[in-house]
Backbone as JSON, one array per atom type, in Angstrom:
{
  "sequence": "MDQPLPRRQLMVLIRRFLKDKNRGISIALFADLCGISLSTLRDVFLYNTEPLSEFVQRRVWKGYQAWAKGEVAVMQNQDNTRFTEYRRHPKPMVKRSMGLTVVNGEIKVKVGLVNKADYSQPSLNEQLERGTK",
  "N": [[0.84, -1.18, 0.0], [0.49, 2.25, -0.76], [2.3, 4.84, 0.82], [0.8, 7.45, 2.71], [0.53, 10.92, 1.72], [2.71, 13.43, 3.1], [1.58, 15.34, 5.94], [1.27, 18.19, 5.59], [1.36, 18.53, 2.77], [-0.83, 16.94, 2.05], [-2.91, 18.38, 3.25], [-2.9, 20.76, 1.71], [-3.45, 19.7, -0.85], [-6.01, 18.42, -0.51], [-7.53, 20.59, 0.3], [-7.5, 22.15, -2.05], [-8.86, 20.35, -3.7], [-11.4, 20.17, -2.39], [-12.3, 22.8, -2.61], [-12.75, 23.13, -5.28], [-15.33, 23.57, -7.47], [-16.09, 22.01, -9.59], [-15.4, 19.33, -9.16], [-16.66, 16.87, -9.37], [-17.69, 15.15, -7.46], [-19.6, 15.22, -4.53], [-18.94, 16.87, -1.37], [-19.99, 15.5, 0.78], [-20.36, 12.88, -0.27], [-17.69, 12.3, -0.83], [-16.6, 12.28, 1.75], [-17.99, 10.08, 2.74], [-16.96, 8.11, 1.03], [-14.33, 8.09, 1.93], [-14.72, 7.13, 4.46], [-15.11, 8.62, 6.73], [-16.69, 11.08, 8.85], [-18.74, 13.76, 7.61], [-18.58, 16.16, 9.03], [-16.09, 15.88, 10.3], [-14.35, 15.87, 8.09], [-14.79, 18.47, 7.1], [-14.06, 20.01, 9.37], [-11.34, 19.42, 9.66], [-10.08, 19.9, 7.12], [-11.27, 22.16, 5.85], [-12.08, 24.13, 7.78], [-10.06, 24.13, 9.68], [-10.23, 23.53, 12.43], [-9.83, 21.2, 13.77], [-7.16, 18.89, 14.45], [-5.13, 17.13, 12.03], [-5.33, 13.83, 12.16], [-3.54, 10.68, 12.16], [-5.21, 8.58, 11.44], [-7.33, 9.87, 10.02], [-5.77, 11.0, 8.02], [-4.75, 8.74, 6.59], [-7.15, 7.52, 5.7], [-8.37, 9.55, 4.13], [-6.41, 9.95, 2.18], [-6.41, 7.44, 0.92], [-9.06, 7.35, -0.08], [-8.99, 9.61, -1.76], [-7.02, 8.82, -3.62], [-8.33, 6.64, -4.85], [-10.42, 8.01, -6.09], [-8.98, 9.76, -7.8], [-7.66, 7.98, -9.5], [-9.75, 7.01, -10.95], [-11.17, 4.84, -10.07], [-13.56, 4.93, -8.79], [-16.98, 5.7, -9.17], [-19.61, 8.1, -9.34], [-22.86, 7.36, -8.78], [-26.41, 7.32, -9.58], [-29.57, 6.8, -8.14], [-33.0, 5.87, -9.04], [-34.62, 7.49, -7.53], [-33.21, 9.81, -7.39], [-31.16, 9.88, -5.49], [-27.74, 9.91, -4.64], [-24.77, 7.9, -4.85], [-21.61, 6.28, -4.22], [-19.66, 4.05, -6.21], [-17.48, 1.36, -6.72], [-15.53, 0.78, -9.63], [-15.06, -1.86, -12.03], [-13.09, -1.65, -13.94], [-10.8, 0.89, -13.95], [-11.49, 4.3, -14.85], [-10.01, 7.0, -15.52], [-10.69, 10.51, -15.42], [-10.18, 13.02, -17.82], [-9.05, 16.36, -18.58], [-8.76, 19.52, -20.27], [-5.84, 21.49, -19.88], [-4.01, 24.33, -18.66], [-0.96, 25.81, -17.89], [1.87, 27.39, -16.31], [5.31, 27.25, -17.03], [8.82, 27.33, -16.37], [11.38, 27.51, -18.59], [14.67, 27.35, -19.37], [15.01, 29.91, -18.24], [12.92, 31.32, -19.36], [9.44, 32.04, -19.4], [6.99, 29.77, -20.15], [3.89, 28.76, -21.64], [2.11, 25.98, -20.72], [0.26, 23.6, -22.29], [-2.22, 21.07, -22.41], [-3.53, 17.72, -21.85], [-4.73, 16.61, -18.73], [-5.18, 14.59, -15.76], [-8.34, 14.96, -14.4], [-8.82, 14.87, -11.68], [-6.42, 15.48, -10.51], [-4.86, 17.36, -8.27], [-2.39, 18.19, -7.57], [-0.68, 20.03, -8.72], [-0.44, 23.6, -8.78], [-3.14, 25.72, -9.86], [-3.6, 27.72, -12.89], [-4.53, 30.25, -12.2], [-3.74, 30.37, -9.47], [-0.97, 30.28, -9.83], [-0.56, 32.7, -11.2], [-1.47, 34.54, -9.27], [0.39, 34.09, -7.25], [2.65, 35.01, -8.5], [2.23, 37.76, -8.6], [2.43, 38.63, -6.02]],
  "CA": [[0.0, 0.0, 0.0], [1.24, 3.49, -0.83], [2.34, 5.68, 2.01], [0.07, 8.69, 2.48], [1.32, 12.13, 1.59], [2.95, 14.13, 4.36], [0.4, 16.09, 6.4], [1.16, 19.53, 4.98], [1.01, 18.37, 1.35], [-2.2, 16.43, 1.98], [-3.8, 19.5, 3.58], [-2.98, 21.64, 0.54], [-4.09, 18.94, -1.92], [-7.43, 18.21, -0.25], [-8.19, 21.91, 0.28], [-7.74, 22.47, -3.47], [-9.89, 19.42, -4.16], [-12.7, 20.52, -1.82], [-12.72, 24.13, -3.06], [-13.09, 23.05, -6.7], [-16.77, 23.33, -7.64], [-16.26, 21.03, -10.67], [-14.62, 18.14, -8.82], [-17.39, 15.68, -9.82], [-18.2, 14.4, -6.33], [-19.93, 16.15, -3.45], [-18.12, 16.72, -0.18], [-20.6, 14.45, 1.6], [-20.02, 11.58, -0.87], [-16.26, 12.08, -0.66], [-16.41, 11.88, 3.14], [-18.49, 8.71, 2.82], [-15.98, 7.27, 0.34], [-13.16, 7.99, 2.8], [-15.06, 6.43, 5.69], [-15.11, 9.54, 7.87], [-17.89, 11.89, 8.86], [-18.68, 15.02, 6.88], [-18.12, 17.2, 9.94], [-14.65, 15.7, 10.5], [-13.69, 16.32, 6.87], [-14.85, 19.94, 7.07], [-13.31, 20.58, 10.49], [-9.91, 19.23, 9.46], [-9.53, 20.45, 5.87], [-11.81, 23.46, 5.45], [-12.16, 25.1, 8.86], [-8.84, 24.03, 10.5], [-10.56, 23.53, 13.86], [-9.38, 19.91, 14.31], [-5.87, 18.47, 13.87], [-5.15, 16.0, 11.09], [-4.81, 12.62, 12.8], [-3.03, 9.67, 11.23], [-6.39, 7.85, 10.99], [-7.98, 10.67, 8.97], [-4.79, 11.14, 6.94], [-4.72, 7.52, 5.79], [-8.44, 7.3, 5.04], [-8.59, 10.57, 3.09], [-5.45, 9.66, 1.11], [-6.89, 6.25, 0.2], [-10.26, 7.76, -0.83], [-8.58, 10.52, -2.84], [-6.35, 8.04, -4.66], [-9.34, 5.88, -5.59], [-11.13, 8.97, -6.94], [-8.08, 10.28, -8.82], [-7.34, 6.92, -10.47], [-10.95, 6.64, -11.69], [-11.7, 3.57, -9.57], [-14.85, 5.18, -8.16], [-17.93, 6.49, -9.96], [-20.8, 8.58, -8.63], [-24.05, 6.8, -9.43], [-27.67, 7.93, -9.13], [-30.74, 5.93, -8.13], [-34.17, 6.43, -9.69], [-35.16, 8.54, -6.67], [-32.21, 10.89, -7.45], [-30.13, 9.82, -4.45], [-26.44, 9.6, -5.23], [-23.9, 7.04, -4.07], [-20.37, 5.94, -4.91], [-19.52, 2.63, -6.52], [-16.18, 1.03, -7.3], [-15.59, 0.25, -10.99], [-14.19, -3.01, -12.3], [-11.96, -1.13, -14.71], [-10.69, 2.33, -13.69], [-11.63, 5.24, -15.96], [-9.65, 8.35, -15.07], [-11.27, 11.6, -16.19], [-9.18, 13.97, -18.29], [-9.55, 17.68, -18.93], [-7.75, 20.4, -20.84], [-5.12, 22.19, -18.82], [-3.02, 25.33, -19.0], [-0.11, 26.14, -16.76], [3.09, 28.11, -16.63], [6.56, 26.58, -16.68], [10.02, 28.1, -16.67], [12.33, 26.73, -19.37], [15.86, 28.15, -19.69], [14.8, 31.28, -17.81], [11.76, 31.91, -20.03], [8.15, 31.51, -18.97], [6.24, 29.15, -21.25], [2.55, 28.28, -21.32], [2.05, 24.53, -20.92], [-1.1, 23.23, -22.64], [-2.33, 19.64, -22.64], [-4.56, 16.99, -21.11], [-4.31, 16.09, -17.43], [-6.22, 13.93, -14.99], [-9.2, 15.98, -13.8], [-8.75, 14.77, -10.23], [-5.06, 15.74, -10.06], [-4.77, 18.7, -7.69], [-1.05, 18.31, -7.02], [-0.06, 21.24, -9.28], [-1.3, 24.78, -8.63], [-3.85, 26.13, -11.07], [-3.04, 28.89, -13.57], [-4.87, 31.42, -11.37], [-2.86, 30.36, -8.3], [0.37, 30.64, -10.28], [-0.55, 34.12, -11.52], [-1.6, 35.26, -8.01], [1.66, 33.92, -6.55], [3.62, 35.84, -9.2], [1.97, 39.18, -8.37], [2.66, 38.97, -4.62]],
  "C": [[0.88, 1.24, 0.0], [1.2, 4.21, 0.5], [1.56, 6.96, 1.74], [1.03, 9.87, 2.33], [1.64, 12.7, 2.97], [1.77, 15.07, 4.67], [0.22, 17.42, 5.68], [0.74, 19.43, 3.52], [-0.42, 17.87, 1.19], [-3.21, 17.53, 2.29], [-3.99, 20.41, 2.38], [-3.76, 20.96, -0.59], [-5.59, 18.81, -1.7], [-8.17, 19.53, -0.18], [-8.48, 22.33, -1.16], [-8.88, 21.62, -4.03], [-11.28, 19.85, -3.67], [-13.2, 21.88, -2.28], [-13.13, 24.15, -4.53], [-14.56, 22.7, -6.85], [-17.04, 22.26, -8.71], [-15.5, 19.73, -10.41], [-15.34, 16.85, -9.19], [-17.95, 14.82, -8.71], [-18.49, 15.41, -5.22], [-19.03, 15.9, -2.25], [-18.66, 15.6, 0.7], [-20.27, 13.06, 1.05], [-18.52, 11.28, -0.73], [-15.96, 11.65, 0.77], [-16.87, 10.44, 3.34], [-17.52, 7.73, 2.17], [-14.75, 7.05, 1.22], [-13.46, 7.24, 4.1], [-14.96, 7.31, 6.92], [-16.37, 10.39, 7.77], [-17.66, 13.2, 8.09], [-18.14, 16.14, 7.77], [-16.62, 17.09, 10.2], [-13.88, 16.2, 9.29], [-13.66, 17.85, 6.8], [-13.99, 20.56, 8.16], [-11.8, 20.5, 10.25], [-9.4, 20.01, 8.25], [-10.06, 21.82, 5.49], [-11.74, 24.51, 6.56], [-10.92, 25.14, 9.75], [-9.12, 24.1, 11.99], [-10.14, 22.23, 14.54], [-8.03, 19.57, 13.71], [-6.05, 17.28, 12.94], [-4.51, 14.79, 11.77], [-4.32, 11.64, 11.73], [-4.18, 8.85, 10.64], [-7.07, 8.58, 9.83], [-7.05, 10.81, 7.77], [-4.79, 9.93, 6.02], [-6.03, 7.3, 5.02], [-8.69, 8.29, 3.91], [-7.64, 10.32, 1.92], [-5.93, 8.48, 0.26], [-8.12, 6.59, -0.64], [-9.91, 8.68, -1.98], [-7.89, 9.77, -3.97], [-7.34, 7.25, -5.5], [-10.09, 6.8, -6.55], [-10.24, 9.44, -8.09], [-7.75, 9.24, -9.89], [-8.55, 6.5, -11.29], [-11.54, 5.32, -11.26], [-13.11, 3.7, -9.02], [-15.71, 6.04, -9.08], [-19.07, 6.94, -9.06], [-22.0, 8.12, -9.43], [-25.3, 7.47, -8.86], [-28.79, 6.92, -9.23], [-31.9, 6.6, -8.85], [-34.81, 7.54, -8.85], [-34.19, 9.71, -6.5], [-31.25, 10.93, -6.26], [-28.83, 9.35, -5.1], [-25.63, 8.73, -4.27], [-22.65, 6.76, -4.89], [-20.3, 4.43, -5.11], [-18.15, 2.41, -7.14], [-16.38, 0.4, -8.68], [-14.69, -0.98, -11.1], [-12.93, -2.57, -13.01], [-11.89, 0.38, -14.5], [-10.82, 3.15, -14.97], [-11.28, 6.63, -15.47], [-10.25, 9.4, -16.0], [-10.14, 12.54, -16.6], [-9.84, 15.28, -18.64], [-8.41, 18.45, -19.59], [-7.12, 21.2, -19.71], [-4.18, 23.22, -19.41], [-2.24, 25.65, -17.74], [1.12, 26.88, -17.24], [4.29, 27.29, -16.19], [7.71, 27.5, -17.05], [11.01, 27.17, -17.36], [13.45, 27.65, -19.81], [15.65, 29.63, -19.36], [13.63, 31.99, -18.47], [10.49, 31.25, -19.53], [7.4, 31.02, -20.2], [4.87, 28.73, -20.75], [2.51, 26.8, -21.68], [0.58, 24.15, -21.12], [-1.15, 21.72, -22.89], [-3.49, 19.04, -21.87], [-3.96, 16.47, -19.82], [-5.48, 15.38, -16.78], [-7.02, 14.99, -14.26], [-9.09, 15.99, -12.28], [-7.35, 15.01, -9.68], [-4.97, 17.19, -9.58], [-3.38, 18.94, -7.11], [-0.34, 19.56, -7.53], [-0.99, 22.43, -9.08], [-1.95, 25.15, -9.95], [-3.18, 27.36, -11.68], [-3.33, 30.15, -12.76], [-3.98, 31.49, -10.14], [-1.44, 30.74, -8.67], [0.47, 32.13, -10.57], [-0.65, 34.97, -10.24], [-0.28, 35.21, -7.24], [2.72, 34.84, -7.18], [3.44, 37.32, -8.94], [2.25, 39.59, -6.94], [4.11, 39.23, -4.35]]
}
């Protein structure tokens, strides 16, 4: 089993994931997928009122990895209730991406396809905001 990310990196990654309105899974379903309560997920990652325990760290990392690899799909019943289900064959979601990279001292725009659930790299807006500060 993969070792979870260090606490600080996991906090940044999951905050980006939870703040993204187009992540494809609700916060409640993600908490259910991780096996923790919704209030714990919010208190630890959004509100910073609870410390990140090893238990929460491992569960959230495992749930995030399953989502990022496309192993989990959000399904809907006939009564419009949603639930998560593991897939037999993973189907990672891809999206168009733009980012900035520095090559030989020059700033280049990097365009391509990336995994939609990959929040490890800062977005273009975050990169531009960081550059103006």
